py3Dmol code that shows the C-alpha trace and the ligand (Angstrom):
import py3Dmol

protein = """\
ATOM      1  CA  MET A   1     443.666  79.773 322.629  1.00  0.00           C
ATOM      2  CA  SER A   2     442.567  82.944 320.839  1.00  0.00           C
ATOM      3  CA  LYS A   3     445.159  85.169 319.186  1.00  0.00           C
ATOM      4  CA  ARG A   4     444.064  87.902 321.545  1.00  0.00           C
ATOM      5  CA  ILE A   5     445.029  85.882 324.612  1.00  0.00           C
ATOM      6  CA  GLU A   6     448.192  84.596 322.926  1.00  0.00           C
ATOM      7  CA  GLY A   7     449.205  88.184 322.179  1.00  0.00           C
ATOM      8  CA  ALA A   8     448.603  89.159 325.806  1.00  0.00           C
ATOM      9  CA  ARG A   9     450.645  86.193 327.060  1.00  0.00           C
ATOM     10  CA  ARG A  10     453.568  87.189 324.854  1.00  0.00           C
ATOM     11  CA  ALA A  11     453.340  90.733 326.232  1.00  0.00           C
ATOM     12  CA  ALA A  12     453.368  89.325 329.769  1.00  0.00           C
ATOM     13  CA  ARG A  13     456.859  87.976 329.098  1.00  0.00           C
ATOM     14  CA  ILE A  14     458.159  91.540 328.556  1.00  0.00           C
ATOM     15  CA  VAL A  15     455.802  93.326 330.935  1.00  0.00           C
ATOM     16  CA  HIS A  16     458.808  94.748 332.815  1.00  0.00           C
ATOM     17  CA  ALA A  17     459.750  96.559 329.583  1.00  0.00           C
ATOM     18  CA  LEU A  18     456.320  98.158 329.179  1.00  0.00           C
ATOM     19  CA  LYS A  19     454.808 101.234 330.803  1.00  0.00           C
ATOM     20  CA  CYS A  20     451.538 103.095 330.648  1.00  0.00           C
ATOM     21  CA  PRO A  21     451.761 105.618 327.792  1.00  0.00           C
ATOM     22  CA  VAL A  22     449.377 107.954 329.663  1.00  0.00           C
ATOM     23  CA  CYS A  23     450.858 108.197 333.171  1.00  0.00           C
ATOM     24  CA  GLY A  24     454.154 106.353 332.753  1.00  0.00           C
ATOM     25  CA  LYS A  25     453.508 103.873 335.567  1.00  0.00           C
ATOM     26  CA  PRO A  26     454.225 100.158 335.207  1.00  0.00           C
ATOM     27  CA  VAL A  27     451.516  98.045 333.619  1.00  0.00           C
ATOM     28  CA  SER A  28     450.283  94.549 334.264  1.00  0.00           C
ATOM     29  CA  VAL A  29     448.853  92.130 331.730  1.00  0.00           C
ATOM     30  CA  GLU A  30     445.367  91.020 332.769  1.00  0.00           C
ATOM     31  CA  ASP A  31     444.159  87.500 332.022  1.00  0.00           C
ATOM     32  CA  GLU A  32     441.297  88.630 329.817  1.00  0.00           C
ATOM     33  CA  GLY A  33     443.770  90.283 327.433  1.00  0.00           C
ATOM     34  CA  ARG A  34     444.522  93.867 328.347  1.00  0.00           C
ATOM     35  CA  LEU A  35     447.243  96.086 329.737  1.00  0.00           C
ATOM     36  CA  LEU A  36     446.295  97.829 332.957  1.00  0.00           C
ATOM     37  CA  CYS A  37     448.117 100.447 335.046  1.00  0.00           C
ATOM     38  CA  PRO A  38     447.536 101.440 338.720  1.00  0.00           C
ATOM     39  CA  GLU A  39     445.703 104.569 337.526  1.00  0.00           C
ATOM     40  CA  ASN A  40     443.232 102.354 335.671  1.00  0.00           C
ATOM     41  CA  HIS A  41     444.355 103.274 332.181  1.00  0.00           C
ATOM     42  CA  SER A  42     443.665 100.148 330.188  1.00  0.00           C
ATOM     43  CA  PHE A  43     444.407  98.947 326.674  1.00  0.00           C
ATOM     44  CA  ASP A  44     442.675  95.909 325.189  1.00  0.00           C
ATOM     45  CA  PHE A  45     444.421  93.461 322.923  1.00  0.00           C
ATOM     46  CA  ALA A  46     442.703  93.226 319.536  1.00  0.00           C
ATOM     47  CA  LYS A  47     441.485  89.922 318.140  1.00  0.00           C
ATOM     48  CA  GLN A  48     444.557  89.765 315.844  1.00  0.00           C
ATOM     49  CA  GLY A  49     446.770  89.743 318.931  1.00  0.00           C
ATOM     50  CA  TYR A  50     448.248  93.258 318.956  1.00  0.00           C
ATOM     51  CA  VAL A  51     447.562  96.035 321.437  1.00  0.00           C
ATOM     52  CA  ASN A  52     446.799  99.635 320.532  1.00  0.00           C
ATOM     53  CA  VAL A  53     448.349 102.007 323.074  1.00  0.00           C
ATOM     54  CA  LEU A  54     447.740 105.229 321.180  1.00  0.00           C
ATOM     55  CA  THR A  55     446.403 107.877 323.534  1.00  0.00           C
ATOM     56  CA  ARG A  56     444.791 109.766 320.676  1.00  0.00           C
ATOM     57  CA  PRO A  57     443.915 108.769 317.124  1.00  0.00           C
ATOM     58  CA  ALA A  58     446.929 108.864 314.810  1.00  0.00           C
ATOM     59  CA  GLY A  59     446.860 111.440 312.073  1.00  0.00           C
ATOM     60  CA  GLY A  60     448.057 110.564 308.628  1.00  0.00           C
ATOM     61  CA  HIS A  61     446.850 108.045 306.170  1.00  0.00           C
ATOM     62  CA  TYR A  62     448.225 104.556 305.807  1.00  0.00           C
ATOM     63  CA  ASP A  63     447.454 102.258 302.990  1.00  0.00           C
ATOM     64  CA  LYS A  64     446.792  98.633 303.831  1.00  0.00           C
ATOM     65  CA  GLU A  65     447.573  97.669 300.243  1.00  0.00           C
ATOM     66  CA  LEU A  66     450.967  99.290 300.511  1.00  0.00           C
ATOM     67  CA  PHE A  67     451.779  97.177 303.544  1.00  0.00           C
ATOM     68  CA  GLU A  68     450.513  94.062 301.739  1.00  0.00           C
ATOM     69  CA  ALA A  69     452.733  94.838 298.732  1.00  0.00           C
ATOM     70  CA  ARG A  70     455.709  95.405 301.008  1.00  0.00           C
ATOM     71  CA  ARG A  71     455.060  92.150 302.833  1.00  0.00           C
ATOM     72  CA  ARG A  72     454.786  90.140 299.607  1.00  0.00           C
ATOM     73  CA  ILE A  73     457.937  91.459 298.057  1.00  0.00           C
ATOM     74  CA  MET A  74     459.924  91.065 301.265  1.00  0.00           C
ATOM     75  CA  MET A  75     458.816  87.480 301.741  1.00  0.00           C
ATOM     76  CA  ASP A  76     459.077  86.394 298.086  1.00  0.00           C
ATOM     77  CA  SER A  77     462.045  88.168 296.557  1.00  0.00           C
ATOM     78  CA  GLY A  78     464.800  88.038 299.152  1.00  0.00           C
ATOM     79  CA  LEU A  79     465.201  91.783 298.607  1.00  0.00           C
ATOM     80  CA  TYR A  80     466.316  92.264 302.210  1.00  0.00           C
ATOM     81  CA  ALA A  81     467.597  88.766 303.042  1.00  0.00           C
ATOM     82  CA  PRO A  82     471.297  89.742 303.290  1.00  0.00           C
ATOM     83  CA  PHE A  83     470.297  92.691 305.456  1.00  0.00           C
ATOM     84  CA  HIS A  84     468.322  90.483 307.856  1.00  0.00           C
ATOM     85  CA  LYS A  85     471.255  88.133 308.213  1.00  0.00           C
ATOM     86  CA  THR A  86     473.703  90.972 308.853  1.00  0.00           C
ATOM     87  CA  ALA A  87     471.411  92.633 311.404  1.00  0.00           C
ATOM     88  CA  ALA A  88     471.052  89.304 313.224  1.00  0.00           C
ATOM     89  CA  ASP A  89     474.845  88.850 313.217  1.00  0.00           C
ATOM     90  CA  LEU A  90     475.205  92.298 314.818  1.00  0.00           C
ATOM     91  CA  VAL A  91     472.713  91.338 317.539  1.00  0.00           C
ATOM     92  CA  ARG A  92     474.595  88.093 318.213  1.00  0.00           C
ATOM     93  CA  GLU A  93     477.796  90.076 318.841  1.00  0.00           C
ATOM     94  CA  MET A  94     476.095  92.137 321.537  1.00  0.00           C
ATOM     95  CA  SER A  95     476.187  91.485 325.247  1.00  0.00           C
ATOM     96  CA  LEU A  96     472.649  90.377 325.981  1.00  0.00           C
ATOM     97  CA  PRO A  97     471.440  89.632 329.518  1.00  0.00           C
ATOM     98  CA  SER A  98     471.885  86.126 330.810  1.00  0.00           C
ATOM     99  CA  GLY A  99     468.900  84.455 332.429  1.00  0.00           C
ATOM    100  CA  VAL A 100     466.159  86.884 331.418  1.00  0.00           C
ATOM    101  CA  PRO A 101     465.381  87.222 327.706  1.00  0.00           C
ATOM    102  CA  GLY A 102     466.894  90.151 325.836  1.00  0.00           C
ATOM    103  CA  VAL A 103     464.263  92.538 324.464  1.00  0.00           C
ATOM    104  CA  ILE A 104     464.639  93.626 320.846  1.00  0.00           C
ATOM    105  CA  ALA A 105     462.344  96.500 319.920  1.00  0.00           C
ATOM    106  CA  ASP A 106     461.747  97.405 316.284  1.00  0.00           C
ATOM    107  CA  ILE A 107     460.687 101.048 316.260  1.00  0.00           C
ATOM    108  CA  GLY A 108     458.735 101.789 313.114  1.00  0.00           C
ATOM    109  CA  CYS A 109     458.124  98.107 312.425  1.00  0.00           C
ATOM    110  CA  GLY A 110     455.499  98.644 309.705  1.00  0.00           C
ATOM    111  CA  GLU A 111     453.973  95.292 308.766  1.00  0.00           C
ATOM    112  CA  GLY A 112     456.575  93.488 310.844  1.00  0.00           C
ATOM    113  CA  THR A 113     458.501  91.549 308.231  1.00  0.00           C
ATOM    114  CA  HIS A 114     461.957  92.885 309.109  1.00  0.00           C
ATOM    115  CA  LEU A 115     461.560  92.029 312.795  1.00  0.00           C
ATOM    116  CA  HIS A 116     460.045  88.634 312.016  1.00  0.00           C
ATOM    117  CA  ARG A 117     462.867  87.697 309.652  1.00  0.00           C
ATOM    118  CA  ILE A 118     465.581  88.938 312.012  1.00  0.00           C
ATOM    119  CA  LEU A 119     464.016  86.939 314.880  1.00  0.00           C
ATOM    120  CA  GLU A 120     464.043  83.861 312.622  1.00  0.00           C
ATOM    121  CA  GLU A 121     467.771  84.397 312.048  1.00  0.00           C
ATOM    122  CA  LEU A 122     468.225  84.632 315.817  1.00  0.00           C
ATOM    123  CA  SER A 123     466.410  81.413 316.646  1.00  0.00           C
ATOM    124  CA  GLY A 124     468.056  79.702 319.598  1.00  0.00           C
ATOM    125  CA  LEU A 125     469.012  83.019 321.197  1.00  0.00           C
ATOM    126  CA  ASN A 126     467.134  84.002 324.364  1.00  0.00           C
ATOM    127  CA  VAL A 127     465.420  87.113 322.974  1.00  0.00           C
ATOM    128  CA  ILE A 128     461.907  88.480 322.642  1.00  0.00           C
ATOM    129  CA  GLY A 129     460.856  90.898 319.922  1.00  0.00           C
ATOM    130  CA  ALA A 130     458.523  93.859 320.224  1.00  0.00           C
ATOM    131  CA  GLY A 131     457.359  95.835 317.199  1.00  0.00           C
ATOM    132  CA  LEU A 132     455.949  99.354 317.483  1.00  0.00           C
ATOM    133  CA  ASP A 133     454.369 101.402 314.731  1.00  0.00           C
ATOM    134  CA  ILE A 134     451.876 104.230 314.629  1.00  0.00           C
ATOM    135  CA  ALA A 135     450.184 102.702 311.566  1.00  0.00           C
ATOM    136  CA  LYS A 136     447.524 100.290 312.771  1.00  0.00           C
ATOM    137  CA  GLU A 137     447.140  98.848 309.267  1.00  0.00           C
ATOM    138  CA  GLY A 138     450.755  97.661 309.390  1.00  0.00           C
ATOM    139  CA  VAL A 139     450.684  96.253 312.909  1.00  0.00           C
ATOM    140  CA  GLN A 140     447.440  94.380 312.176  1.00  0.00           C
ATOM    141  CA  LEU A 141     449.180  92.514 309.366  1.00  0.00           C
ATOM    142  CA  ALA A 142     452.172  91.802 311.582  1.00  0.00           C
ATOM    143  CA  ALA A 143     450.004  90.334 314.347  1.00  0.00           C
ATOM    144  CA  ARG A 144     447.876  88.387 311.902  1.00  0.00           C
ATOM    145  CA  ASP A 145     450.827  86.545 310.394  1.00  0.00           C
ATOM    146  CA  PHE A 146     453.699  86.586 312.886  1.00  0.00           C
ATOM    147  CA  GLN A 147     453.210  85.106 316.336  1.00  0.00           C
ATOM    148  CA  ASP A 148     456.828  85.531 317.361  1.00  0.00           C
ATOM    149  CA  ALA A 149     456.734  89.075 318.756  1.00  0.00           C
ATOM    150  CA  VAL A 150     454.694  91.528 320.786  1.00  0.00           C
ATOM    151  CA  TRP A 151     452.998  93.934 318.395  1.00  0.00           C
ATOM    152  CA  LEU A 152     452.000  97.423 319.493  1.00  0.00           C
ATOM    153  CA  VAL A 153     450.270 100.313 317.755  1.00  0.00           C
ATOM    154  CA  GLY A 154     451.696 103.387 319.398  1.00  0.00           C
ATOM    155  CA  ASP A 155     453.430 106.699 319.113  1.00  0.00           C
ATOM    156  CA  LEU A 156     457.130 106.826 319.953  1.00  0.00           C
ATOM    157  CA  ALA A 157     456.557 110.307 321.401  1.00  0.00           C
ATOM    158  CA  GLN A 158     454.203 108.650 323.931  1.00  0.00           C
ATOM    159  CA  SER A 159     456.118 105.467 324.238  1.00  0.00           C
ATOM    160  CA  PRO A 160     454.834 102.264 325.855  1.00  0.00           C
ATOM    161  CA  PHE A 161     458.423 101.189 326.692  1.00  0.00           C
ATOM    162  CA  ALA A 162     459.843 101.565 330.197  1.00  0.00           C
ATOM    163  CA  ASP A 163     463.117 103.335 331.046  1.00  0.00           C
ATOM    164  CA  HIS A 164     466.302 101.353 330.364  1.00  0.00           C
ATOM    165  CA  SER A 165     464.400  98.178 329.500  1.00  0.00           C
ATOM    166  CA  ILE A 166     465.361  97.488 325.875  1.00  0.00           C
ATOM    167  CA  HIS A 167     468.559  95.687 324.949  1.00  0.00           C
ATOM    168  CA  VAL A 168     468.522  96.237 321.207  1.00  0.00           C
ATOM    169  CA  ILE A 169     466.598  98.886 319.284  1.00  0.00           C
ATOM    170  CA  LEU A 170     466.120  98.278 315.586  1.00  0.00           C
ATOM    171  CA  ASN A 171     465.231 101.359 313.552  1.00  0.00           C
ATOM    172  CA  ILE A 172     464.986 100.321 309.940  1.00  0.00           C
ATOM    173  CA  LEU A 173     464.443 102.869 307.181  1.00  0.00           C
ATOM    174  CA  SER A 174     462.265 104.735 309.628  1.00  0.00           C
ATOM    175  CA  PRO A 175     462.387 108.045 311.582  1.00  0.00           C
ATOM    176  CA  SER A 176     464.297 108.214 314.876  1.00  0.00           C
ATOM    177  CA  ASN A 177     463.683 109.790 318.242  1.00  0.00           C
ATOM    178  CA  TYR A 178     467.093 109.740 319.915  1.00  0.00           C
ATOM    179  CA  GLU A 179     465.902 111.131 323.248  1.00  0.00           C
ATOM    180  CA  GLU A 180     463.451 108.246 323.483  1.00  0.00           C
ATOM    181  CA  PHE A 181     466.012 105.695 322.295  1.00  0.00           C
ATOM    182  CA  THR A 182     468.403 106.934 325.004  1.00  0.00           C
ATOM    183  CA  ARG A 183     465.701 106.656 327.663  1.00  0.00           C
ATOM    184  CA  MET A 184     464.610 103.176 326.580  1.00  0.00           C
ATOM    185  CA  LEU A 185     467.999 101.501 326.170  1.00  0.00           C
ATOM    186  CA  ALA A 186     469.214  99.244 328.970  1.00  0.00           C
ATOM    187  CA  PRO A 187     472.803  99.736 330.204  1.00  0.00           C
ATOM    188  CA  GLY A 188     475.091  98.354 327.505  1.00  0.00           C
ATOM    189  CA  GLY A 189     472.181  98.324 325.032  1.00  0.00           C
ATOM    190  CA  ARG A 190     472.642  99.239 321.392  1.00  0.00           C
ATOM    191  CA  LEU A 191     470.753 100.959 318.632  1.00  0.00           C
ATOM    192  CA  ILE A 192     470.983  99.464 315.136  1.00  0.00           C
ATOM    193  CA  LYS A 193     469.771 102.003 312.610  1.00  0.00           C
ATOM    194  CA  ALA A 194     469.499 101.123 308.916  1.00  0.00           C
ATOM    195  CA  VAL A 195     469.588 104.036 306.481  1.00  0.00           C
ATOM    196  CA  PRO A 196     469.550 103.939 302.691  1.00  0.00           C
ATOM    197  CA  GLY A 197     472.905 104.292 300.975  1.00  0.00           C
ATOM    198  CA  ALA A 198     473.379 106.431 297.870  1.00  0.00           C
ATOM    199  CA  GLY A 199     472.754 103.445 295.600  1.00  0.00           C
ATOM    200  CA  TYR A 200     469.590 102.228 297.338  1.00  0.00           C
ATOM    201  CA  LEU A 201     467.044 101.216 294.667  1.00  0.00           C
ATOM    202  CA  ARG A 202     469.124 103.185 292.182  1.00  0.00           C
ATOM    203  CA  GLU A 203     467.510 101.620 289.107  1.00  0.00           C
ATOM    204  CA  LEU A 204     464.063 102.541 290.358  1.00  0.00           C
ATOM    205  CA  ARG A 205     464.974 106.155 291.119  1.00  0.00           C
ATOM    206  CA  GLU A 206     466.641 106.624 287.758  1.00  0.00           C
ATOM    207  CA  ALA A 207     463.675 105.212 285.890  1.00  0.00           C
ATOM    208  CA  LEU A 208     460.946 107.068 287.760  1.00  0.00           C
ATOM    209  CA  TYR A 209     462.452 110.509 288.160  1.00  0.00           C
ATOM    210  CA  SER A 210     464.235 112.996 285.992  1.00  0.00           C
ATOM    211  CA  ASP A 211     465.076 115.402 288.804  1.00  0.00           C
ATOM    212  CA  GLU A 212     467.065 115.500 292.044  1.00  0.00           C
ATOM    213  CA  ARG A 213     465.063 112.567 293.433  1.00  0.00           C
ATOM    214  CA  GLN A 214     467.285 110.368 291.257  1.00  0.00           C
ATOM    215  CA  THR A 215     469.973 110.657 293.895  1.00  0.00           C
ATOM    216  CA  TYR A 216     469.844 110.417 297.639  1.00  0.00           C
ATOM    217  CA  SER A 217     472.191 111.608 300.338  1.00  0.00           C
ATOM    218  CA  ASN A 218     472.095 110.133 303.820  1.00  0.00           C
ATOM    219  CA  GLU A 219     474.591 112.678 305.181  1.00  0.00           C
ATOM    220  CA  GLU A 220     472.080 114.568 307.287  1.00  0.00           C
ATOM    221  CA  THR A 221     470.552 111.401 308.757  1.00  0.00           C
ATOM    222  CA  ILE A 222     473.958 110.015 309.692  1.00  0.00           C
ATOM    223  CA  GLY A 223     475.029 113.369 311.146  1.00  0.00           C
ATOM    224  CA  LEU A 224     471.995 113.356 313.411  1.00  0.00           C
ATOM    225  CA  PHE A 225     472.761 109.813 314.564  1.00  0.00           C
ATOM    226  CA  ASP A 226     476.349 110.806 315.403  1.00  0.00           C
ATOM    227  CA  ARG A 227     475.260 113.862 317.378  1.00  0.00           C
ATOM    228  CA  HIS A 228     473.181 111.706 319.726  1.00  0.00           C
ATOM    229  CA  PHE A 229     474.877 108.320 319.677  1.00  0.00           C
ATOM    230  CA  ARG A 230     478.479 107.173 319.778  1.00  0.00           C
ATOM    231  CA  ARG A 231     479.025 104.828 316.881  1.00  0.00           C
ATOM    232  CA  THR A 232     480.492 101.455 317.806  1.00  0.00           C
ATOM    233  CA  GLU A 233     480.235  99.840 314.392  1.00  0.00           C
ATOM    234  CA  THR A 234     479.227 100.644 310.831  1.00  0.00           C
ATOM    235  CA  VAL A 235     478.401  98.092 308.167  1.00  0.00           C
ATOM    236  CA  THR A 236     477.782  99.035 304.561  1.00  0.00           C
ATOM    237  CA  LEU A 237     475.782  96.481 302.614  1.00  0.00           C
ATOM    238  CA  ARG A 238     475.559  96.621 298.856  1.00  0.00           C
ATOM    239  CA  TYR A 239     474.090  93.889 296.701  1.00  0.00           C
ATOM    240  CA  SER A 240     471.665  93.443 293.869  1.00  0.00           C
ATOM    241  CA  VAL A 241     468.593  91.288 293.616  1.00  0.00           C
ATOM    242  CA  HIS A 242     466.948  89.938 290.496  1.00  0.00           C
ATOM    243  CA  LEU A 243     463.232  90.792 290.490  1.00  0.00           C
ATOM    244  CA  GLU A 244     460.558  89.495 288.151  1.00  0.00           C
ATOM    245  CA  ARG A 245     457.959  91.787 286.644  1.00  0.00           C
ATOM    246  CA  GLU A 246     455.350  91.109 289.298  1.00  0.00           C
ATOM    247  CA  GLN A 247     457.856  91.868 292.027  1.00  0.00           C
ATOM    248  CA  LEU A 248     458.891  95.073 290.286  1.00  0.00           C
ATOM    249  CA  GLU A 249     455.259  96.176 290.415  1.00  0.00           C
ATOM    250  CA  GLY A 250     455.260  95.494 294.132  1.00  0.00           C
ATOM    251  CA  LEU A 251     458.473  97.446 294.503  1.00  0.00           C
ATOM    252  CA  VAL A 252     457.041 100.483 292.728  1.00  0.00           C
ATOM    253  CA  ARG A 253     453.975 100.253 294.933  1.00  0.00           C
ATOM    254  CA  MET A 254     455.712  99.764 298.243  1.00  0.00           C
ATOM    255  CA  THR A 255     458.415 102.342 298.228  1.00  0.00           C
ATOM    256  CA  PRO A 256     457.944 105.896 299.441  1.00  0.00           C
ATOM    257  CA  LEU A 257     459.897 106.821 296.317  1.00  0.00           C
ATOM    258  CA  SER A 258     456.756 106.071 294.419  1.00  0.00           C
ATOM    259  CA  TRP A 259     454.605 108.590 296.236  1.00  0.00           C
ATOM    260  CA  SER A 260     454.582 110.799 293.185  1.00  0.00           C
ATOM    261  CA  PRO A 261     456.315 109.237 290.220  1.00  0.00           C
ATOM    262  CA  ASP A 262     455.449 110.168 286.678  1.00  0.00           C
ATOM    263  CA  PRO A 263     452.844 107.478 285.764  1.00  0.00           C
ATOM    264  CA  GLU A 264     454.271 107.173 282.261  1.00  0.00           C
ATOM    265  CA  ALA A 265     457.766 106.579 283.650  1.00  0.00           C
ATOM    266  CA  ALA A 266     456.381 103.962 286.038  1.00  0.00           C
ATOM    267  CA  ARG A 267     454.603 102.197 283.187  1.00  0.00           C
ATOM    268  CA  LYS A 268     457.792 102.143 281.113  1.00  0.00           C
ATOM    269  CA  PHE A 269     459.809 100.819 284.044  1.00  0.00           C
ATOM    270  CA  LEU A 270     457.322  97.997 284.491  1.00  0.00           C
ATOM    271  CA  ASP A 271     457.291  97.152 280.806  1.00  0.00           C
ATOM    272  CA  ARG A 272     460.029  94.573 281.209  1.00  0.00           C
ATOM    273  CA  GLU A 273     460.261  90.964 282.265  1.00  0.00           C
ATOM    274  CA  SER A 274     462.737  91.443 285.083  1.00  0.00           C
ATOM    275  CA  ALA A 275     465.472  93.721 286.410  1.00  0.00           C
ATOM    276  CA  GLU A 276     468.471  93.788 288.708  1.00  0.00           C
ATOM    277  CA  ILE A 277     467.782  96.097 291.634  1.00  0.00           C
ATOM    278  CA  THR A 278     470.511  97.504 293.857  1.00  0.00           C
ATOM    279  CA  VAL A 279     470.084  97.483 297.619  1.00  0.00           C
ATOM    280  CA  GLU A 280     472.555  99.650 299.492  1.00  0.00           C
ATOM    281  CA  LEU A 281     472.133 100.121 303.218  1.00  0.00           C
ATOM    282  CA  GLU A 282     474.263 101.587 305.968  1.00  0.00           C
ATOM    283  CA  LEU A 283     473.859  99.891 309.325  1.00  0.00           C
ATOM    284  CA  LEU A 284     474.856 102.266 312.105  1.00  0.00           C
ATOM    285  CA  VAL A 285     475.388 100.670 315.496  1.00  0.00           C
ATOM    286  CA  GLY A 286     475.766 102.883 318.548  1.00  0.00           C
ATOM    287  CA  GLU A 287     475.197 103.654 322.187  1.00  0.00           C
ATOM    288  CA  PRO A 288     473.881 106.850 323.793  1.00  0.00           C
ATOM    289  CA  ARG A 289     476.514 109.574 324.263  1.00  0.00           C
ATOM    290  CA  ASP A 290     475.563 110.471 327.820  1.00  0.00           C
TER     291      ASP A 290
END
"""
ligand_1 = """\
1
ZN
Zn 448.387 104.899 333.465
"""
view = py3Dmol.view(width=600, height=400)
view.addModel(protein, "pdb")
view.setStyle({"model": 0}, {"cartoon": {"style": "trace"}})
view.addModel(ligand_1, "xyz")
view.setStyle({"model": 1}, {"stick": {}})
view.zoomTo()
view.show()
């Protein structure tokens, strides 16, 4: 079976959680590999097995190489392994539906590695993953390599997810839309949002920058979460990972921190065999306030 048809069949399993991003009506999954609504808006699955539900071309520029670098380091270095395990533990504690599969949506899934790894940790649990990102270059990689979730290119502001259909929203180091999260979450559903802690990639910040970018405060991000969601649990994760030179290069490449580092500082940072890198993340778990 082609990846296109496989992707469509996976989507058929969560079709009740999908809606037409144009008119908002329910969609069906057609045998030939497309989503179709009663108003005849249709979205074809791509040959890699994802579906693009953008209603207009996405602005912005995404770098395929950046996603590749992120993928490699996440798969090879264990940089986020403790995080994936903790996130999966949080999902296991939740009350998921019995009978029908629970739907876990990763909003801002990038190249899909976080969702893939968390689903691996959850093997045996009756859940289905769906990853959404506006960057096609990321979702293409996700669909190419991970056949364990439904992959969608789309805009959260014109969401392809139906009202109250998602049991767990993952939002990992990625922007939020709390109105949409509230609309999408099923009764009793939870949002798990991961934000960087003050020590996140501390060694990298200190080496690359000499200004205020050396430090990071998540106060504003957490304040926004608390205004919209009632927190039910908070987990702070702090650990360090030993990275070899090649992985450090990937780290410099993949992180938004590196958008404009001093090239000389980057070269100096990479002029070493290995380094200990701190990962500090806050996992905020909550439910909508209203
Ligand atoms: Zn429609």
